ZARO-427180 format. One record per residue (C-alpha): x, y, z; residue in one letter; residue number from 1. Coordinates in nm, 3 decimals. Example, Ala and Ser with C-alpha at 12.3 -4.5 7.8 and 13.67 -1.06 7.14 Angstrom:
residues 2
      xx      yy      zz vexti kolba
   1.230  -0.450   0.780     A     1
   1.367  -0.106   0.714     S     2
***
This chain:
residues 342
      xx      yy      zz vexti kolba
  -0.444  -1.362   1.017     M     1
  -0.481  -1.738   1.027     N     2
  -0.783  -1.911   0.894     A     3
  -0.907  -1.982   1.263     K     4
  -0.892  -1.643   1.378     S     5
  -1.053  -1.512   1.036     F     6
  -1.332  -1.752   1.086     E     7
  -1.400  -1.644   1.439     S     8
  -1.385  -1.260   1.305     L     9
  -1.652  -1.321   1.021     V    10
  -1.887  -1.516   1.240     H    11
  -1.871  -1.215   1.503     D    12
  -1.937  -0.928   1.258     L    13
  -2.219  -1.108   1.058     L    14
  -2.396  -1.191   1.401     A    15
  -2.397  -0.842   1.477     K    16
  -2.566  -0.777   1.185     L    17
  -2.839  -1.020   1.250     G    18
  -2.699  -1.307   0.999     L    19
  -2.576  -1.610   0.996     R    20
  -2.218  -1.732   0.861     G    21
  -2.124  -2.053   0.759     E    22
  -1.788  -2.148   0.559     M    23
  -1.892  -2.300   0.269     A    24
  -1.616  -2.443   0.089     V    25
  -1.232  -2.348   0.225     D    26
  -1.082  -2.204  -0.065     D    27
  -0.735  -2.219   0.082     G    28
  -0.687  -1.963   0.329     G    29
  -0.378  -1.784   0.274     R    30
  -0.242  -1.848   0.629     G    31
  -0.009  -1.526   0.631     D    32
  -0.010  -1.176   0.769     N    33
  -0.205  -1.025   0.466     V    34
  -0.521  -1.227   0.387     R    35
  -0.740  -1.521   0.404     S    36
  -1.010  -1.637   0.149     D    37
  -1.305  -1.842   0.178     A    38
  -1.644  -1.925   0.034     V    39
  -1.907  -1.836   0.298     W    40
  -2.259  -1.884   0.297     C    41
  -2.479  -1.607   0.476     L    42
  -2.824  -1.658   0.588     T    43
  -3.059  -1.386   0.704     T    44
  -3.343  -1.465   1.012     K    45
  -3.605  -1.483   0.735     A    46
  -3.395  -1.753   0.546     G    47
  -3.262  -1.553   0.243     S    48
  -2.935  -1.655   0.190     A    49
  -2.639  -1.558  -0.056     Q    50
  -2.296  -1.712  -0.121     T    51
  -2.004  -1.501  -0.120     Y    52
  -1.626  -1.516  -0.233     F    53
  -1.479  -1.355   0.144     V    54
  -1.147  -1.200   0.151     E    55
  -0.975  -1.031   0.451     A    56
  -0.800  -0.736   0.406     K    57
  -0.628  -0.535   0.671     R    58
  -0.628  -0.162   0.522     W    59
  -0.799  -0.016   0.192     L    60
  -0.731   0.292   0.018     T    61
  -0.944   0.442  -0.264     P    62
  -0.695   0.343  -0.518     E    63
  -0.683  -0.021  -0.414     L    64
  -1.069  -0.035  -0.372     A    65
  -1.057   0.075  -0.777     T    66
  -0.787  -0.176  -0.856     S    67
  -0.852  -0.486  -0.619     I    68
  -0.929  -0.796  -0.834     S    69
  -1.132  -1.078  -0.722     L    70
  -1.289  -1.385  -0.852     P    71
  -1.591  -1.331  -1.089     S    72
  -1.774  -1.664  -1.025     R    73
  -1.920  -1.554  -0.680     L    74
  -2.029  -1.209  -0.548     P    75
  -1.714  -1.054  -0.345     A    76
  -1.755  -0.966   0.033     L    77
  -1.453  -0.769   0.194     L    78
  -1.378  -0.800   0.545     V    79
  -1.154  -0.501   0.695     T    80
  -1.075  -0.285   0.978     N    81
  -1.228   0.019   0.860     H    82
  -1.378   0.164   0.553     V    83
  -1.361   0.515   0.482     S    84
  -1.638   0.679   0.292     E    85
  -1.444   0.728  -0.024     P    86
  -1.336   0.377  -0.017     V    87
  -1.722   0.243   0.027     A    88
  -1.832   0.444  -0.267     E    89
  -1.599   0.274  -0.475     R    90
  -1.663  -0.080  -0.343     L    91
  -2.023   0.013  -0.383     R    92
  -2.003   0.130  -0.724     A    93
  -1.785  -0.229  -0.825     R    94
  -2.090  -0.414  -0.664     G    95
  -1.831  -0.554  -0.384     I    96
  -2.007  -0.564  -0.032     D    97
  -1.808  -0.524   0.283     Y    98
  -1.804  -0.546   0.670     V    99
  -1.555  -0.383   0.897     D   100
  -1.477  -0.402   1.250     T   101
  -1.617  -0.038   1.340     A   102
  -1.959  -0.151   1.211     G   103
  -1.967  -0.024   0.874     N   104
  -2.136  -0.272   0.630     A   105
  -2.333  -0.310   0.256     H   106
  -2.473  -0.621   0.193     L   107
  -2.735  -0.652  -0.093     A   108
  -2.908  -0.942  -0.256     W   109
  -3.264  -1.020  -0.374     D   110
  -3.496  -0.832  -0.114     D   111
  -3.182  -0.789   0.151     V   112
  -3.006  -0.472   0.199     L   113
  -2.792  -0.372   0.487     I   114
  -2.605  -0.034   0.474     D   115
  -2.442   0.125   0.785     I   116
  -2.216   0.401   0.697     R   117
  -2.014   0.653   0.905     G   118
  -1.868   0.508   1.174     R   119
  -1.515   0.562   1.270     R   120
  -1.229   0.323   1.342     N   121
  -1.203   0.334   1.677     P   122
  -0.883   0.186   1.710     A   123
  -0.719   0.481   1.524     V   124
  -0.718   0.808   1.742     P   125
  -0.772   1.109   1.531     R   126
  -0.448   1.270   1.639     S   127
  -0.286   0.983   1.461     R   128
  -0.485   1.017   1.146     T   129
  -0.347   1.369   1.041     S   130
  -0.171   1.335   0.715     P   131
   0.026   1.623   0.829     N   132
   0.133   1.478   1.197     G   133
   0.441   1.352   1.322     S   134
   0.362   0.989   1.400     G   135
   0.455   0.699   1.226     A   136
   0.176   0.715   0.956     F   137
   0.190   1.100   0.907     G   138
   0.343   1.250   0.622     R   139
   0.704   1.306   0.799     A   140
   0.706   0.975   1.005     G   141
   0.632   0.782   0.634     L   142
   0.986   0.928   0.548     R   143
   1.129   0.746   0.862     V   144
   0.938   0.431   0.779     V   145
   1.059   0.407   0.407     F   146
   1.394   0.446   0.516     V   147
   1.337   0.130   0.793     L   148
   1.170  -0.105   0.502     L   149
   1.430  -0.014   0.257     S   150
   1.742  -0.056   0.466     W   151
   1.615  -0.228   0.762     P   152
   1.976  -0.251   0.901     E   153
   1.920   0.117   0.943     S   154
   1.676   0.055   1.260     A   155
   1.966   0.008   1.451     A   156
   2.115   0.359   1.384     Q   157
   2.105   0.646   1.624     P   158
   1.798   0.884   1.590     Y   159
   2.035   1.164   1.459     R   160
   2.132   0.930   1.128     V   161
   1.801   0.827   1.073     L   162
   1.686   1.173   1.099     A   163
   1.939   1.251   0.837     E   164
   1.857   0.978   0.613     Q   165
   1.494   1.078   0.618     S   166
   1.528   1.415   0.610     G   167
   1.292   1.505   0.925     V   168
   1.352   1.625   1.284     S   169
   1.479   1.435   1.586     L   170
   1.152   1.472   1.734     G   171
   0.991   1.288   1.455     T   172
   1.226   0.996   1.454     V   173
   1.186   0.936   1.840     K   174
   0.786   0.959   1.803     T   175
   0.819   0.726   1.491     V   176
   1.057   0.472   1.694     I   177
   0.834   0.478   1.997     D   178
   0.490   0.406   1.817     E   179
   0.644   0.139   1.597     L   180
   0.785  -0.030   1.909     T   181
   0.443   0.000   2.109     R   182
   0.292  -0.171   1.801     A   183
   0.538  -0.450   1.777     G   184
   0.702  -0.329   1.428     Y   185
   1.037  -0.293   1.639     L   186
   1.208  -0.467   1.896     Y   187
   1.562  -0.491   2.082     Q   188
   1.741  -0.745   1.968     G   189
   2.129  -0.832   2.076     A   190
   2.283  -0.596   1.794     E   191
   2.014  -0.295   1.851     G   192
   1.680  -0.222   1.730     R   193
   1.507  -0.493   1.444     R   194
   1.196  -0.489   1.249     I   195
   0.955  -0.707   1.312     A   196
   0.627  -0.813   1.085     R   197
   0.797  -0.633   0.829     G   198
   0.548  -0.763   0.552     G   199
   0.236  -0.589   0.753     E   200
   0.440  -0.304   0.832     L   201
   0.486  -0.247   0.432     L   202
   0.094  -0.285   0.391     D   203
   0.061  -0.012   0.628     R   204
   0.297   0.224   0.470     W   205
   0.203   0.126   0.144     S   206
  -0.156   0.262   0.207     E   207
  -0.051   0.564   0.452     A   208
   0.169   0.677   0.128     Y   209
  -0.091   0.660  -0.134     S   210
  -0.329   0.889   0.087     I   211
  -0.072   1.134   0.263     S   212
   0.257   1.137   0.089     L   213
   0.226   1.050  -0.292     H   214
   0.025   1.343  -0.392     G   215
   0.260   1.552  -0.277     T   216
   0.584   1.469  -0.436     L   217
   0.510   1.567  -0.761     A   218
   0.763   1.807  -0.948     L   219
   0.607   1.773  -1.282     G   220
   0.388   1.583  -1.554     E   221
   0.518   1.553  -1.871     F   222
   0.444   1.345  -2.220     S   223
   0.664   1.221  -2.465     V   224
   0.599   1.039  -2.792     D   225
   0.886   0.781  -2.759     D   226
   0.993   0.604  -2.409     L   227
   1.238   0.358  -2.570     S   228
   1.529   0.530  -2.459     W   229
   1.497   0.506  -2.097     W   230
   1.604   0.132  -2.021     P   231
   1.954   0.211  -2.173     D   232
   1.995   0.551  -2.017     S   233
   2.136   0.416  -1.679     E   234
   2.485   0.598  -1.703     A   235
   2.255   0.949  -1.782     E   236
   2.018   0.874  -1.502     M   237
   2.298   0.842  -1.275     R   238
   2.506   1.142  -1.382     S   239
   2.186   1.368  -1.322     L   240
   2.133   1.214  -0.951     G   241
   1.786   1.079  -1.088     I   242
   1.644   0.725  -0.998     Q   243
   1.377   0.519  -1.173     V   244
   1.044   0.407  -0.983     G   245
   0.709   0.310  -1.061     G   246
   0.622   0.052  -1.344     E   247
   0.906   0.132  -1.541     A   248
   1.119   0.019  -1.222     A   249
   0.877  -0.252  -1.176     A   250
   0.938  -0.377  -1.523     G   251
   1.297  -0.435  -1.462     L   252
   1.206  -0.680  -1.192     I   253
   0.898  -0.830  -1.324     D   254
   0.976  -0.891  -1.691     S   255
   0.592  -0.953  -1.770     H   256
   0.519  -0.593  -1.706     L   257
   0.539  -0.380  -2.005     R   258
   0.528  -0.057  -1.866     P   259
   0.336   0.245  -2.019     A   260
   0.481   0.545  -1.816     S   261
   0.800   0.650  -1.682     L   262
   0.864   0.785  -1.288     T   263
   1.170   0.923  -1.210     L   264
   1.263   1.075  -0.850     Y   265
   1.498   1.383  -0.850     A   266
   1.601   1.663  -0.612     E   267
   1.477   1.923  -0.851     E   268
   1.310   1.895  -1.228     L   269
   1.599   1.778  -1.466     P   270
   1.599   2.052  -1.712     A   271
   1.883   1.876  -1.931     R   272
   1.684   1.538  -1.949     L   273
   1.350   1.726  -2.049     I   274
   1.535   1.901  -2.300     G   275
   1.719   1.623  -2.434     R   276
   1.443   1.365  -2.480     H   277
   1.174   1.650  -2.601     R   278
   0.946   1.610  -2.300     M   279
   0.627   1.832  -2.333     V   280
   0.453   1.970  -2.018     R   281
   0.142   1.766  -1.940     A   282
  -0.041   1.920  -1.645     D   283
  -0.364   1.712  -1.722     G   284
  -0.138   1.397  -1.693     G   285
   0.142   1.259  -1.908     G   286
   0.332   0.952  -1.932     N   287
   0.668   1.086  -1.746     V   288
   0.607   1.154  -1.374     H   289
   0.879   1.343  -1.227     I   290
   0.878   1.318  -0.793     R   291
   1.072   1.477  -0.555     K   292
   1.300   1.226  -0.393     R   293
   1.224   1.219   0.008     F   294
   1.520   1.038   0.130     W   295
   1.902   1.097   0.181     H   296
   2.084   0.777   0.228     V   297
   2.460   0.781   0.130     P   298
   2.675   0.527  -0.035     G   299
   2.648   0.342  -0.402     A   300
   2.255   0.360  -0.483     E   301
   2.093   0.151  -0.752     S   302
   1.945   0.389  -1.039     W   303
   1.611   0.231  -0.929     L   304
   1.451   0.368  -0.613     V   305
   1.442   0.093  -0.333     P   306
   1.162  -0.171  -0.422     S   307
   0.914  -0.077  -0.126     P   308
   0.856   0.273  -0.325     L   309
   0.815   0.080  -0.645     I   310
   0.577  -0.152  -0.466     Y   311
   0.355   0.143  -0.322     A   312
   0.370   0.318  -0.630     D   313
   0.216   0.071  -0.807     L   314
  -0.058   0.023  -0.571     L   315
  -0.144   0.421  -0.547     A   316
  -0.154   0.427  -0.922     S   317
  -0.525   0.291  -0.868     G   318
  -0.438   0.073  -1.193     D   319
  -0.550  -0.265  -1.180     P   320
  -0.282  -0.400  -1.408     R   321
  -0.013  -0.220  -1.185     Q   322
  -0.152  -0.338  -0.863     R   323
  -0.125  -0.717  -1.001     E   324
   0.226  -0.667  -1.081     H   325
   0.281  -0.515  -0.771     G   326
   0.159  -0.842  -0.611     D   327
   0.390  -1.001  -0.835     R   328
   0.737  -0.824  -0.725     I   329
   0.642  -0.923  -0.359     R   330
   0.706  -1.261  -0.436     T   331
   1.008  -1.209  -0.656     I   332
   1.204  -0.937  -0.535     D   333
   1.466  -1.007  -0.259     D   334
   1.411  -0.701  -0.044     R   335
   1.044  -0.760  -0.042     L   336
   1.081  -1.119   0.030     V   337
   1.298  -1.069   0.337     R   338
   1.028  -0.820   0.459     L   339
   0.740  -1.051   0.434     G   340
   0.962  -1.316   0.649     G   341
   1.059  -1.062   0.906     S   342
***
């Protein structure tokens, strides 16, 4: 969203709430497809005023609402497409006000309180919000979108190949391709289908992944006293068909990150690895997370999972520290940078 459209959107939303809004200081709108920031002064008809740091976000999950980091010099106001009740609860608990395009809002200062809840996003039909649906952002469709984000050249592949790589039916692949094309995320180029607006598609996929797919992949949670062995375990991981994800993988991309946990993706629980490194089952949550690999792309692969999944796992963690590093790797990882530029 560019600065002009952002300003117009905020004016319209505030007017519907009976408020007048004026941009007080332009704080360097990002001018990209993710967010635009500014300082706004909001005034009621009675003359009560409040100055906010305003940030636009296309999508918010409960995890992002928990981890989002905003400047502390002013109260924060988030503008977004839709605030679900779980997201709203976390924002209110953190003292972050919000308005959305569905009509939900929470603004509180002095004797002013605007609190509107329960309005559904009219832009998203109920049939497409089901986590079990076969649409682009349903549980099965997310597997297809992941393959497209991780290997953008696969967009030109036949449906049969995409079905094999993502482990879903041909019908699901067709539904996903049709939906992404209608939404403008895929287009027909001279050499076949191509991804467009890759950065925005990554945002939408990451949000839906954290809600619908992330929690279904757990194979086991373990604790281990010493994690120092894993950075030197590439040969061992490859021999067992295991790939590293989460903050451990992010730490190899961003040297500023010191991971406190290890996330592994495998076809099944790796009993040899668990025994060799004396991992103890920790159903209440440990520092080793073993998850089911949900893609089947042949050929030589890195011992790290593709970076779109690394990024999504950082966001899904709900940890502000990991979220910060997620933002960082989007600017330094080649694959994520190319997606942002598509």
